[in-house]
N, C-alpha and C positions, 0 to 999 in steps of 0.2 A: 421507477425507483425515486419517488419523491420523499423528502423529509428524512432520508437516512443519514444525512450529514447536517445536523443543525448548527454545528460550530466546529472550528478548528482548535478551539481552546480546550486544553487538557490540564489536569492538576499536576502531572508529573512528566518528566521526560519518558518514563516507561510507557505511560498511557499515550504519549505523543508518538512513540515508535509503533505501538500497537495500531494506532490510527493510520500511520503511514502504510503499514502492511495492509490494512483494510482498504485504503485508497487504491493500492495496487491490485488487490483481488477484485474489487468492484470494477475497476477498469477492464480487467480481463473478462469478467462476466458480461459487461455491457458490449464489449467488442465481439465476444463469441457467446451468445445467449443460450446455445444448445449445450446442455450439461453432458450429454452423451459424447459430443465432439470433444469437449474439454477433457473428459475422462479418458477418451481414446488417445488424446495427444499427450497426456501427462507423463506416461513412461518415456516418451521421446525426450522431453526437456528435462526430466528428472535425472537423466544420465548424461546430459550435455553441459559441460563446464561453461561454455560460452553463454548458454541460456541462463544458467544459474547466476553468473556474473552480471548479466544484463538485468535480471530482476533485482539483484542487490543494488544496482545503480538506480533503478526506478524507485525502490523503497528509500534510498538515500536522498533522492531529490524530493520525494514527498515529505520525508522527515525534516529536511531543511525548511520546507515551507511551513510545516506545523511548528517547528521550533521558532521561526521568525514570528509567526502569529502569536506565539506565547511569550514573546520578548525573551526567548531563551531561558524561561523559567526564573528570571531574576526578579526579585521584589524591589520596589522603590527605585 
């Protein structure tokens, strides 16, 4: 997976959040490269409140990183 992340810079906070979600998804793909295994496990965590909260925390951490890289989208 080379060159899939050329930069953390985004035009808007919404694009930054989308990037944070992508970072989380790519991490899962790299950790478990077998799509069949990911598909088999999805129903388990889709119904698990703790797992859903955990992914929200991961995305929030990634979003904080992206936001900082973008100087929180402030100009000047």
